[in-house]
PyMOL Python script that loads the backbone (N, CA, C, O; Angstrom):
from pymol import cmd

cmd.read_pdbstr("""\
ATOM      1  N   MET A   1     -29.854 -12.817 -11.876  1.00  0.00           N
ATOM      2  CA  MET A   1     -28.971 -11.343 -11.651  1.00  0.00           C
ATOM      3  C   MET A   1     -27.895 -11.263 -12.660  1.00  0.00           C
ATOM      4  O   MET A   1     -27.243 -12.307 -12.653  1.00  0.00           O
ATOM      5  N   ILE A   2     -27.491 -10.437 -13.489  1.00  0.00           N
ATOM      6  CA  ILE A   2     -26.579 -10.423 -14.109  1.00  0.00           C
ATOM      7  C   ILE A   2     -25.829  -9.529 -14.089  1.00  0.00           C
ATOM      8  O   ILE A   2     -26.184  -8.354 -14.180  1.00  0.00           O
ATOM      9  N   THR A   3     -24.343 -10.013 -13.933  1.00  0.00           N
ATOM     10  CA  THR A   3     -23.213  -9.065 -13.075  1.00  0.00           C
ATOM     11  C   THR A   3     -22.271  -8.510 -14.370  1.00  0.00           C
ATOM     12  O   THR A   3     -22.115  -9.048 -15.466  1.00  0.00           O
ATOM     13  N   MET A   4     -21.783  -7.428 -13.933  1.00  0.00           N
ATOM     14  CA  MET A   4     -20.768  -6.851 -15.031  1.00  0.00           C
ATOM     15  C   MET A   4     -19.685  -6.616 -14.445  1.00  0.00           C
ATOM     16  O   MET A   4     -19.851  -6.178 -13.307  1.00  0.00           O
ATOM     17  N   GLU A   5     -18.053  -6.794 -14.942  1.00  0.00           N
ATOM     18  CA  GLU A   5     -17.099  -6.570 -14.399  1.00  0.00           C
ATOM     19  C   GLU A   5     -16.403  -5.210 -14.704  1.00  0.00           C
ATOM     20  O   GLU A   5     -16.285  -4.831 -15.870  1.00  0.00           O
ATOM     21  N   LYS A   6     -15.905  -4.415 -13.564  1.00  0.00           N
ATOM     22  CA  LYS A   6     -15.531  -3.020 -14.073  1.00  0.00           C
ATOM     23  C   LYS A   6     -14.168  -2.945 -12.671  1.00  0.00           C
ATOM     24  O   LYS A   6     -13.966  -3.621 -11.662  1.00  0.00           O
ATOM     25  N   THR A   7     -13.655  -2.062 -13.142  1.00  0.00           N
ATOM     26  CA  THR A   7     -12.656  -1.899 -12.023  1.00  0.00           C
ATOM     27  C   THR A   7     -13.189  -1.140 -10.833  1.00  0.00           C
ATOM     28  O   THR A   7     -14.292  -0.595 -10.814  1.00  0.00           O
ATOM     29  N   LEU A   8     -12.269  -1.148  -9.786  1.00  0.00           N
ATOM     30  CA  LEU A   8     -12.604  -0.143  -8.727  1.00  0.00           C
ATOM     31  C   LEU A   8     -12.473   1.636  -9.195  1.00  0.00           C
ATOM     32  O   LEU A   8     -13.113   2.580  -8.732  1.00  0.00           O
ATOM     33  N   LEU A   9     -11.891   1.637  -9.779  1.00  0.00           N
ATOM     34  CA  LEU A   9     -12.074   2.948 -10.190  1.00  0.00           C
ATOM     35  C   LEU A   9     -13.297   3.415 -10.994  1.00  0.00           C
ATOM     36  O   LEU A   9     -13.685   4.584 -11.016  1.00  0.00           O
ATOM     37  N   ASP A  10     -13.717   2.663 -11.477  1.00  0.00           N
ATOM     38  CA  ASP A  10     -15.057   2.950 -12.448  1.00  0.00           C
ATOM     39  C   ASP A  10     -16.513   2.907 -11.264  1.00  0.00           C
ATOM     40  O   ASP A  10     -17.723   2.940 -11.488  1.00  0.00           O
ATOM     41  N   LEU A  11     -15.949   2.844 -10.339  1.00  0.00           N
ATOM     42  CA  LEU A  11     -17.470   2.663  -9.039  1.00  0.00           C
ATOM     43  C   LEU A  11     -17.704   4.009  -8.901  1.00  0.00           C
ATOM     44  O   LEU A  11     -17.104   4.802  -9.627  1.00  0.00           O
ATOM     45  N   GLU A  12     -18.411   4.344  -8.157  1.00  0.00           N
ATOM     46  CA  GLU A  12     -19.528   5.663  -8.198  1.00  0.00           C
ATOM     47  C   GLU A  12     -19.383   5.229  -6.176  1.00  0.00           C
ATOM     48  O   GLU A  12     -19.361   4.136  -5.610  1.00  0.00           O
ATOM     49  N   PRO A  13     -19.317   6.579  -5.649  1.00  0.00           N
ATOM     50  CA  PRO A  13     -19.583   6.070  -4.467  1.00  0.00           C
ATOM     51  C   PRO A  13     -20.757   5.578  -3.760  1.00  0.00           C
ATOM     52  O   PRO A  13     -21.812   6.069  -4.161  1.00  0.00           O
ATOM     53  N   GLY A  14     -20.860   4.608  -2.667  1.00  0.00           N
ATOM     54  CA  GLY A  14     -22.397   3.868  -2.418  1.00  0.00           C
ATOM     55  C   GLY A  14     -22.369   2.644  -3.312  1.00  0.00           C
ATOM     56  O   GLY A  14     -22.892   1.634  -2.841  1.00  0.00           O
ATOM     57  N   MET A  15     -21.770   2.558  -4.694  1.00  0.00           N
ATOM     58  CA  MET A  15     -21.611   1.564  -5.038  1.00  0.00           C
ATOM     59  C   MET A  15     -20.895   0.114  -4.026  1.00  0.00           C
ATOM     60  O   MET A  15     -20.103   0.145  -3.084  1.00  0.00           O
ATOM     61  N   GLN A  16     -21.670  -1.226  -4.807  1.00  0.00           N
ATOM     62  CA  GLN A  16     -21.241  -1.986  -3.987  1.00  0.00           C
ATOM     63  C   GLN A  16     -20.775  -3.385  -4.857  1.00  0.00           C
ATOM     64  O   GLN A  16     -21.074  -3.217  -6.039  1.00  0.00           O
ATOM     65  N   GLY A  17     -20.223  -4.525  -4.657  1.00  0.00           N
ATOM     66  CA  GLY A  17     -19.621  -5.190  -5.919  1.00  0.00           C
ATOM     67  C   GLY A  17     -18.519  -6.248  -5.075  1.00  0.00           C
ATOM     68  O   GLY A  17     -17.951  -5.918  -4.035  1.00  0.00           O
ATOM     69  N   THR A  18     -18.382  -7.345  -5.636  1.00  0.00           N
ATOM     70  CA  THR A  18     -17.764  -8.512  -5.258  1.00  0.00           C
ATOM     71  C   THR A  18     -16.088  -8.218  -6.133  1.00  0.00           C
ATOM     72  O   THR A  18     -15.853  -7.829  -7.276  1.00  0.00           O
ATOM     73  N   ILE A  19     -15.243  -8.577  -5.089  1.00  0.00           N
ATOM     74  CA  ILE A  19     -13.981  -8.443  -5.759  1.00  0.00           C
ATOM     75  C   ILE A  19     -13.987 -10.139  -6.819  1.00  0.00           C
ATOM     76  O   ILE A  19     -14.139 -11.296  -6.426  1.00  0.00           O
ATOM     77  N   ALA A  20     -13.773  -9.636  -8.106  1.00  0.00           N
ATOM     78  CA  ALA A  20     -13.546 -11.229  -8.941  1.00  0.00           C
ATOM     79  C   ALA A  20     -11.834 -11.454  -9.041  1.00  0.00           C
ATOM     80  O   ALA A  20     -11.303 -12.534  -8.783  1.00  0.00           O
ATOM     81  N   ARG A  21     -11.156 -10.341  -9.424  1.00  0.00           N
ATOM     82  CA  ARG A  21      -9.618 -10.563  -9.482  1.00  0.00           C
ATOM     83  C   ARG A  21      -8.782  -9.689  -9.619  1.00  0.00           C
ATOM     84  O   ARG A  21      -9.187  -8.526  -9.631  1.00  0.00           O
ATOM     85  N   PHE A  22      -7.614  -9.909  -9.740  1.00  0.00           N
ATOM     86  CA  PHE A  22      -6.364  -8.476  -9.496  1.00  0.00           C
ATOM     87  C   PHE A  22      -5.800  -9.066 -11.010  1.00  0.00           C
ATOM     88  O   PHE A  22      -5.715 -10.140 -11.604  1.00  0.00           O
ATOM     89  N   ILE A  23      -5.412  -7.337 -11.257  1.00  0.00           N
ATOM     90  CA  ILE A  23      -4.407  -7.213 -12.388  1.00  0.00           C
ATOM     91  C   ILE A  23      -3.033  -6.904 -12.127  1.00  0.00           C
ATOM     92  O   ILE A  23      -2.676  -5.769 -11.814  1.00  0.00           O
ATOM     93  N   GLY A  24      -2.222  -7.909 -12.250  1.00  0.00           N
ATOM     94  CA  GLY A  24      -1.129  -7.336 -11.491  1.00  0.00           C
ATOM     95  C   GLY A  24      -0.251  -8.457 -11.075  1.00  0.00           C
ATOM     96  O   GLY A  24      -0.657  -9.617 -11.154  1.00  0.00           O
ATOM     97  N   ASN A  25       1.447  -8.038 -10.446  1.00  0.00           N
ATOM     98  CA  ASN A  25       2.041  -9.204 -10.317  1.00  0.00           C
ATOM     99  C   ASN A  25       1.820  -9.863  -8.947  1.00  0.00           C
ATOM    100  O   ASN A  25       1.165  -9.317  -8.058  1.00  0.00           O
ATOM    101  N   PRO A  26       2.356 -10.971  -8.835  1.00  0.00           N
ATOM    102  CA  PRO A  26       2.568 -11.585  -7.352  1.00  0.00           C
ATOM    103  C   PRO A  26       2.470 -10.917  -6.321  1.00  0.00           C
ATOM    104  O   PRO A  26       1.617 -11.192  -5.477  1.00  0.00           O
ATOM    105  N   GLY A  27       3.490  -9.707  -6.152  1.00  0.00           N
ATOM    106  CA  GLY A  27       3.731  -8.879  -4.904  1.00  0.00           C
ATOM    107  C   GLY A  27       2.349  -7.935  -5.246  1.00  0.00           C
ATOM    108  O   GLY A  27       1.735  -7.604  -4.232  1.00  0.00           O
ATOM    109  N   PHE A  28       1.863  -7.527  -6.351  1.00  0.00           N
ATOM    110  CA  PHE A  28       0.675  -6.413  -5.631  1.00  0.00           C
ATOM    111  C   PHE A  28      -0.376  -7.434  -5.258  1.00  0.00           C
ATOM    112  O   PHE A  28      -1.066  -7.214  -4.263  1.00  0.00           O
ATOM    113  N   VAL A  29      -0.564  -8.576  -5.999  1.00  0.00           N
ATOM    114  CA  VAL A  29      -1.767  -9.447  -5.150  1.00  0.00           C
ATOM    115  C   VAL A  29      -1.363  -9.664  -3.973  1.00  0.00           C
ATOM    116  O   VAL A  29      -2.169  -9.167  -3.186  1.00  0.00           O
ATOM    117  N   ARG A  30      -0.513 -10.160  -3.450  1.00  0.00           N
ATOM    118  CA  ARG A  30      -0.009 -10.548  -1.800  1.00  0.00           C
ATOM    119  C   ARG A  30      -0.385  -9.227  -1.156  1.00  0.00           C
ATOM    120  O   ARG A  30      -1.116  -9.341  -0.172  1.00  0.00           O
ATOM    121  N   LYS A  31       0.024  -7.781  -1.567  1.00  0.00           N
ATOM    122  CA  LYS A  31       0.364  -6.708  -0.709  1.00  0.00           C
ATOM    123  C   LYS A  31      -1.620  -6.407  -0.809  1.00  0.00           C
ATOM    124  O   LYS A  31      -2.049  -5.957   0.253  1.00  0.00           O
ATOM    125  N   LEU A  32      -2.474  -6.568  -1.670  1.00  0.00           N
ATOM    126  CA  LEU A  32      -3.894  -6.666  -1.359  1.00  0.00           C
ATOM    127  C   LEU A  32      -4.468  -7.265  -0.282  1.00  0.00           C
ATOM    128  O   LEU A  32      -5.265  -6.979   0.611  1.00  0.00           O
ATOM    129  N   ARG A  33      -3.757  -8.265  -0.679  1.00  0.00           N
ATOM    130  CA  ARG A  33      -4.594  -9.792   0.183  1.00  0.00           C
ATOM    131  C   ARG A  33      -4.152  -9.551   1.900  1.00  0.00           C
ATOM    132  O   ARG A  33      -4.945  -9.691   2.831  1.00  0.00           O
ATOM    133  N   THR A  34      -2.631  -9.144   2.040  1.00  0.00           N
ATOM    134  CA  THR A  34      -2.168  -8.763   3.499  1.00  0.00           C
ATOM    135  C   THR A  34      -3.139  -7.766   4.284  1.00  0.00           C
ATOM    136  O   THR A  34      -3.449  -7.778   5.475  1.00  0.00           O
ATOM    137  N   ILE A  35      -3.534  -6.888   3.243  1.00  0.00           N
ATOM    138  CA  ILE A  35      -4.820  -5.552   3.931  1.00  0.00           C
ATOM    139  C   ILE A  35      -6.037  -6.332   3.730  1.00  0.00           C
ATOM    140  O   ILE A  35      -7.031  -5.615   3.850  1.00  0.00           O
ATOM    141  N   GLY A  36      -6.257  -7.323   3.516  1.00  0.00           N
ATOM    142  CA  GLY A  36      -7.810  -7.922   3.318  1.00  0.00           C
ATOM    143  C   GLY A  36      -8.496  -7.764   2.588  1.00  0.00           C
ATOM    144  O   GLY A  36      -9.673  -7.712   2.946  1.00  0.00           O
ATOM    145  N   ILE A  37      -8.190  -7.606   1.240  1.00  0.00           N
ATOM    146  CA  ILE A  37      -8.825  -7.399  -0.064  1.00  0.00           C
ATOM    147  C   ILE A  37      -8.365  -8.624  -1.208  1.00  0.00           C
ATOM    148  O   ILE A  37      -7.559  -8.781  -2.124  1.00  0.00           O
ATOM    149  N   ARG A  38      -9.371  -9.311  -0.550  1.00  0.00           N
ATOM    150  CA  ARG A  38      -8.984 -10.680  -1.690  1.00  0.00           C
ATOM    151  C   ARG A  38     -10.588 -10.746  -2.423  1.00  0.00           C
ATOM    152  O   ARG A  38     -11.586 -10.033  -2.319  1.00  0.00           O
ATOM    153  N   GLU A  39     -10.183 -12.261  -3.376  1.00  0.00           N
ATOM    154  CA  GLU A  39     -11.342 -12.197  -4.219  1.00  0.00           C
ATOM    155  C   GLU A  39     -12.276 -12.934  -3.351  1.00  0.00           C
ATOM    156  O   GLU A  39     -11.984 -13.727  -2.457  1.00  0.00           O
ATOM    157  N   GLY A  40     -13.753 -12.457  -3.848  1.00  0.00           N
ATOM    158  CA  GLY A  40     -14.777 -13.259  -3.310  1.00  0.00           C
ATOM    159  C   GLY A  40     -15.437 -12.206  -1.780  1.00  0.00           C
ATOM    160  O   GLY A  40     -16.321 -12.380  -0.941  1.00  0.00           O
ATOM    161  N   LYS A  41     -14.503 -11.209  -2.044  1.00  0.00           N
ATOM    162  CA  LYS A  41     -14.872 -10.348  -0.522  1.00  0.00           C
ATOM    163  C   LYS A  41     -15.866  -9.553  -1.315  1.00  0.00           C
ATOM    164  O   LYS A  41     -15.820  -9.449  -2.541  1.00  0.00           O
ATOM    165  N   ASN A  42     -16.982  -8.866  -0.359  1.00  0.00           N
ATOM    166  CA  ASN A  42     -18.099  -7.845  -0.841  1.00  0.00           C
ATOM    167  C   ASN A  42     -17.203  -6.455  -0.441  1.00  0.00           C
ATOM    168  O   ASN A  42     -16.359  -6.454   0.455  1.00  0.00           O
ATOM    169  N   LEU A  43     -17.551  -5.259  -1.284  1.00  0.00           N
ATOM    170  CA  LEU A  43     -16.951  -4.316  -0.566  1.00  0.00           C
ATOM    171  C   LEU A  43     -17.644  -3.284  -1.246  1.00  0.00           C
ATOM    172  O   LEU A  43     -18.012  -3.580  -2.382  1.00  0.00           O
ATOM    173  N   THR A  44     -17.951  -2.000  -0.784  1.00  0.00           N
ATOM    174  CA  THR A  44     -18.529  -0.985  -0.416  1.00  0.00           C
ATOM    175  C   THR A  44     -17.485   0.483  -1.164  1.00  0.00           C
ATOM    176  O   THR A  44     -16.541   0.695  -0.404  1.00  0.00           O
ATOM    177  N   VAL A  45     -17.471   1.245  -2.130  1.00  0.00           N
ATOM    178  CA  VAL A  45     -16.798   2.495  -2.222  1.00  0.00           C
ATOM    179  C   VAL A  45     -17.330   3.676  -1.524  1.00  0.00           C
ATOM    180  O   VAL A  45     -18.433   4.169  -1.758  1.00  0.00           O
ATOM    181  N   VAL A  46     -16.523   4.083  -0.693  1.00  0.00           N
ATOM    182  CA  VAL A  46     -16.804   4.946   0.417  1.00  0.00           C
ATOM    183  C   VAL A  46     -17.020   6.382  -0.228  1.00  0.00           C
ATOM    184  O   VAL A  46     -17.987   7.144  -0.247  1.00  0.00           O
ATOM    185  N   THR A  47     -15.738   6.449  -0.749  1.00  0.00           N
ATOM    186  CA  THR A  47     -15.639   7.545  -1.565  1.00  0.00           C
ATOM    187  C   THR A  47     -14.752   7.526  -2.376  1.00  0.00           C
ATOM    188  O   THR A  47     -13.986   6.566  -2.293  1.00  0.00           O
ATOM    189  N   ARG A  48     -14.506   8.512  -3.423  1.00  0.00           N
ATOM    190  CA  ARG A  48     -13.361   8.756  -4.634  1.00  0.00           C
ATOM    191  C   ARG A  48     -12.990   9.818  -4.436  1.00  0.00           C
ATOM    192  O   ARG A  48     -13.903  10.560  -4.798  1.00  0.00           O
ATOM    193  N   HIS A  49     -11.879  10.603  -3.931  1.00  0.00           N
ATOM    194  CA  HIS A  49     -11.425  11.770  -3.881  1.00  0.00           C
ATOM    195  C   HIS A  49     -11.565  12.802  -5.364  1.00  0.00           C
ATOM    196  O   HIS A  49     -11.746  12.363  -6.499  1.00  0.00           O
ATOM    197  N   PRO A  50     -11.477  13.711  -5.122  1.00  0.00           N
ATOM    198  CA  PRO A  50     -11.416  14.200  -6.688  1.00  0.00           C
ATOM    199  C   PRO A  50      -9.433  14.741  -7.048  1.00  0.00           C
ATOM    200  O   PRO A  50      -8.420  14.666  -6.352  1.00  0.00           O
ATOM    201  N   LEU A  51      -9.669  15.190  -8.286  1.00  0.00           N
ATOM    202  CA  LEU A  51      -8.298  15.174  -8.663  1.00  0.00           C
ATOM    203  C   LEU A  51      -7.132  14.343  -8.486  1.00  0.00           C
ATOM    204  O   LEU A  51      -6.090  14.792  -8.009  1.00  0.00           O
ATOM    205  N   GLY A  52      -7.240  13.435  -8.765  1.00  0.00           N
ATOM    206  CA  GLY A  52      -6.189  12.207  -8.929  1.00  0.00           C
ATOM    207  C   GLY A  52      -6.254  11.533  -7.534  1.00  0.00           C
ATOM    208  O   GLY A  52      -5.461  10.615  -7.324  1.00  0.00           O
ATOM    209  N   GLY A  53      -7.149  11.910  -6.533  1.00  0.00           N
ATOM    210  CA  GLY A  53      -6.657  11.458  -5.218  1.00  0.00           C
ATOM    211  C   GLY A  53      -6.916   9.916  -5.166  1.00  0.00           C
ATOM    212  O   GLY A  53      -6.888   9.344  -6.256  1.00  0.00           O
ATOM    213  N   PRO A  54      -7.173   9.144  -4.019  1.00  0.00           N
ATOM    214  CA  PRO A  54      -7.220   8.161  -3.712  1.00  0.00           C
ATOM    215  C   PRO A  54      -8.636   7.695  -3.637  1.00  0.00           C
ATOM    216  O   PRO A  54      -9.564   8.488  -3.793  1.00  0.00           O
ATOM    217  N   VAL A  55      -8.812   6.493  -3.414  1.00  0.00           N
ATOM    218  CA  VAL A  55     -10.434   5.466  -3.345  1.00  0.00           C
ATOM    219  C   VAL A  55     -10.497   5.107  -2.070  1.00  0.00           C
ATOM    220  O   VAL A  55      -9.445   4.783  -1.521  1.00  0.00           O
ATOM    221  N   VAL A  56     -11.772   5.087  -1.306  1.00  0.00           N
ATOM    222  CA  VAL A  56     -11.773   4.720   0.116  1.00  0.00           C
ATOM    223  C   VAL A  56     -13.052   3.801  -0.108  1.00  0.00           C
ATOM    224  O   VAL A  56     -14.187   4.200  -0.371  1.00  0.00           O
ATOM    225  N   ILE A  57     -12.584   2.345   0.070  1.00  0.00           N
ATOM    226  CA  ILE A  57     -13.377   1.066   0.326  1.00  0.00           C
ATOM    227  C   ILE A  57     -13.662   0.637   1.790  1.00  0.00           C
ATOM    228  O   ILE A  57     -12.809   0.798   2.662  1.00  0.00           O
ATOM    229  N   GLU A  58     -14.739   0.150   2.016  1.00  0.00           N
ATOM    230  CA  GLU A  58     -14.979  -0.403   3.244  1.00  0.00           C
ATOM    231  C   GLU A  58     -15.092  -2.495   2.920  1.00  0.00           C
ATOM    232  O   GLU A  58     -15.880  -3.103   2.195  1.00  0.00           O
ATOM    233  N   VAL A  59     -14.378  -2.838   3.479  1.00  0.00           N
ATOM    234  CA  VAL A  59     -14.568  -4.146   3.260  1.00  0.00           C
ATOM    235  C   VAL A  59     -14.295  -4.969   4.648  1.00  0.00           C
ATOM    236  O   VAL A  59     -13.216  -4.886   5.236  1.00  0.00           O
ATOM    237  N   ASP A  60     -15.234  -5.660   5.046  1.00  0.00           N
ATOM    238  CA  ASP A  60     -15.293  -6.852   6.576  1.00  0.00           C
ATOM    239  C   ASP A  60     -15.380  -5.296   7.648  1.00  0.00           C
ATOM    240  O   ASP A  60     -14.642  -4.995   8.586  1.00  0.00           O
ATOM    241  N   GLY A  61     -16.186  -4.772   7.255  1.00  0.00           N
ATOM    242  CA  GLY A  61     -16.126  -3.813   8.549  1.00  0.00           C
ATOM    243  C   GLY A  61     -15.459  -2.277   8.310  1.00  0.00           C
ATOM    244  O   GLY A  61     -16.037  -1.288   8.762  1.00  0.00           O
ATOM    245  N   ARG A  62     -14.315  -2.176   7.633  1.00  0.00           N
ATOM    246  CA  ARG A  62     -13.092  -1.735   7.909  1.00  0.00           C
ATOM    247  C   ARG A  62     -12.952  -0.757   6.580  1.00  0.00           C
ATOM    248  O   ARG A  62     -13.186  -1.011   5.399  1.00  0.00           O
ATOM    249  N   GLU A  63     -12.569   0.233   7.099  1.00  0.00           N
ATOM    250  CA  GLU A  63     -12.327   1.056   5.889  1.00  0.00           C
ATOM    251  C   GLU A  63     -10.712   1.258   4.866  1.00  0.00           C
ATOM    252  O   GLU A  63      -9.759   1.760   5.462  1.00  0.00           O
ATOM    253  N   VAL A  64     -10.596   0.997   3.929  1.00  0.00           N
ATOM    254  CA  VAL A  64      -9.467   0.884   3.286  1.00  0.00           C
ATOM    255  C   VAL A  64      -9.004   1.693   1.953  1.00  0.00           C
ATOM    256  O   VAL A  64      -9.346   1.273   0.848  1.00  0.00           O
ATOM    257  N   THR A  65      -8.119   3.010   2.108  1.00  0.00           N
ATOM    258  CA  THR A  65      -7.616   3.489   1.239  1.00  0.00           C
ATOM    259  C   THR A  65      -6.456   2.805   0.053  1.00  0.00           C
ATOM    260  O   THR A  65      -5.340   2.349   0.301  1.00  0.00           O
ATOM    261  N   LEU A  66      -7.151   2.914  -1.290  1.00  0.00           N
ATOM    262  CA  LEU A  66      -6.306   2.687  -2.121  1.00  0.00           C
ATOM    263  C   LEU A  66      -5.900   3.735  -3.112  1.00  0.00           C
ATOM    264  O   LEU A  66      -6.873   4.394  -3.478  1.00  0.00           O
ATOM    265  N   GLY A  67      -4.745   4.103  -3.671  1.00  0.00           N
ATOM    266  CA  GLY A  67      -4.811   4.763  -4.456  1.00  0.00           C
ATOM    267  C   GLY A  67      -5.220   4.358  -5.930  1.00  0.00           C
ATOM    268  O   GLY A  67      -5.637   3.252  -6.273  1.00  0.00           O
ATOM    269  N   ARG A  68      -5.008   5.543  -6.793  1.00  0.00           N
ATOM    270  CA  ARG A  68      -5.995   5.244  -7.943  1.00  0.00           C
ATOM    271  C   ARG A  68      -5.325   4.117  -8.895  1.00  0.00           C
ATOM    272  O   ARG A  68      -6.054   3.488  -9.662  1.00  0.00           O
ATOM    273  N   GLY A  69      -3.872   3.854  -8.840  1.00  0.00           N
ATOM    274  CA  GLY A  69      -3.203   3.355  -9.718  1.00  0.00           C
ATOM    275  C   GLY A  69      -3.199   1.682  -9.048  1.00  0.00           C
ATOM    276  O   GLY A  69      -2.973   0.832  -9.909  1.00  0.00           O
ATOM    277  N   MET A  70      -3.377   1.258  -7.921  1.00  0.00           N
ATOM    278  CA  MET A  70      -4.312   0.205  -7.557  1.00  0.00           C
ATOM    279  C   MET A  70      -5.155   0.064  -7.498  1.00  0.00           C
ATOM    280  O   MET A  70      -5.499  -1.080  -7.199  1.00  0.00           O
ATOM    281  N   ALA A  71      -6.157   1.055  -7.722  1.00  0.00           N
ATOM    282  CA  ALA A  71      -7.684   0.775  -7.681  1.00  0.00           C
ATOM    283  C   ALA A  71      -8.182   0.290  -9.335  1.00  0.00           C
ATOM    284  O   ALA A  71      -9.082  -0.457  -9.718  1.00  0.00           O
ATOM    285  N   VAL A  72      -7.312   0.964  -9.955  1.00  0.00           N
ATOM    286  CA  VAL A  72      -7.668   0.444 -11.530  1.00  0.00           C
ATOM    287  C   VAL A  72      -7.510  -1.060 -11.944  1.00  0.00           C
ATOM    288  O   VAL A  72      -7.908  -1.559 -12.998  1.00  0.00           O
ATOM    289  N   ARG A  73      -6.814  -1.729 -10.854  1.00  0.00           N
ATOM    290  CA  ARG A  73      -6.238  -3.029 -11.148  1.00  0.00           C
ATOM    291  C   ARG A  73      -6.862  -3.779 -10.433  1.00  0.00           C
ATOM    292  O   ARG A  73      -6.591  -4.978 -10.501  1.00  0.00           O
ATOM    293  N   VAL A  74      -7.586  -3.458  -9.791  1.00  0.00           N
ATOM    294  CA  VAL A  74      -8.840  -4.251  -9.009  1.00  0.00           C
ATOM    295  C   VAL A  74     -10.073  -4.460  -9.774  1.00  0.00           C
ATOM    296  O   VAL A  74     -10.850  -3.529  -9.991  1.00  0.00           O
ATOM    297  N   VAL A  75     -10.325  -5.953 -10.292  1.00  0.00           N
ATOM    298  CA  VAL A  75     -11.641  -5.477 -10.633  1.00  0.00           C
ATOM    299  C   VAL A  75     -12.642  -6.485  -9.989  1.00  0.00           C
ATOM    300  O   VAL A  75     -12.391  -7.592  -9.514  1.00  0.00           O
ATOM    301  N   VAL A  76     -14.099  -5.696 -10.108  1.00  0.00           N
ATOM    302  CA  VAL A  76     -15.238  -5.827  -9.303  1.00  0.00           C
ATOM    303  C   VAL A  76     -16.397  -6.711  -9.968  1.00  0.00           C
ATOM    304  O   VAL A  76     -16.608  -5.995 -10.946  1.00  0.00           O
ATOM    305  N   ASP A  77     -17.203  -7.674 -10.092  1.00  0.00           N
ATOM    306  CA  ASP A  77     -18.449  -7.945 -10.056  1.00  0.00           C
ATOM    307  C   ASP A  77     -19.504  -7.079  -9.376  1.00  0.00           C
ATOM    308  O   ASP A  77     -19.669  -6.913  -8.167  1.00  0.00           O
ATOM    309  N   VAL A  78     -20.201  -6.547 -10.422  1.00  0.00           N
ATOM    310  CA  VAL A  78     -21.076  -5.564  -9.994  1.00  0.00           C
ATOM    311  C   VAL A  78     -22.315  -5.576 -10.793  1.00  0.00           C
ATOM    312  O   VAL A  78     -22.598  -5.352 -11.970  1.00  0.00           O
ATOM    313  N   ALA A  79     -23.159  -6.031  -9.381  1.00  0.00           N
ATOM    314  CA  ALA A  79     -25.156  -6.395 -10.349  1.00  0.00           C
ATOM    315  C   ALA A  79     -25.384  -5.541 -11.064  1.00  0.00           C
ATOM    316  O   ALA A  79     -24.903  -4.451 -10.751  1.00  0.00           O
ATOM    317  N   ALA A  80     -26.150  -5.616 -12.250  1.00  0.00           N
ATOM    318  CA  ALA A  80     -26.334  -4.465 -13.565  1.00  0.00           C
ATOM    319  C   ALA A  80     -27.832  -4.079 -13.111  1.00  0.00           C
ATOM    320  O   ALA A  80     -28.475  -3.244 -13.748  1.00  0.00           O
TER     321      ALA A  80
END
""", "prot")
cmd.dss("prot")
cmd.show_as("cartoon", "prot")
cmd.util.cbc("prot")
cmd.orient("prot")
């Protein structure tokens, strides 16, 4: 299976992927890990709010809301 790297912001609602890496400083990475967003975790995009609103994802059966500034710094492997 071929995988492609995309940012979380590039994914449409219903798409699934595996978190590959983060683009950001250690404090940013630590904040994401604290809320359960870690490398290797599978996620599903629940919704992407319009007009610059946040992205809602599901990780480990929980919904997590990320602002677009954070979502664009989360790199996800997506099956092509």
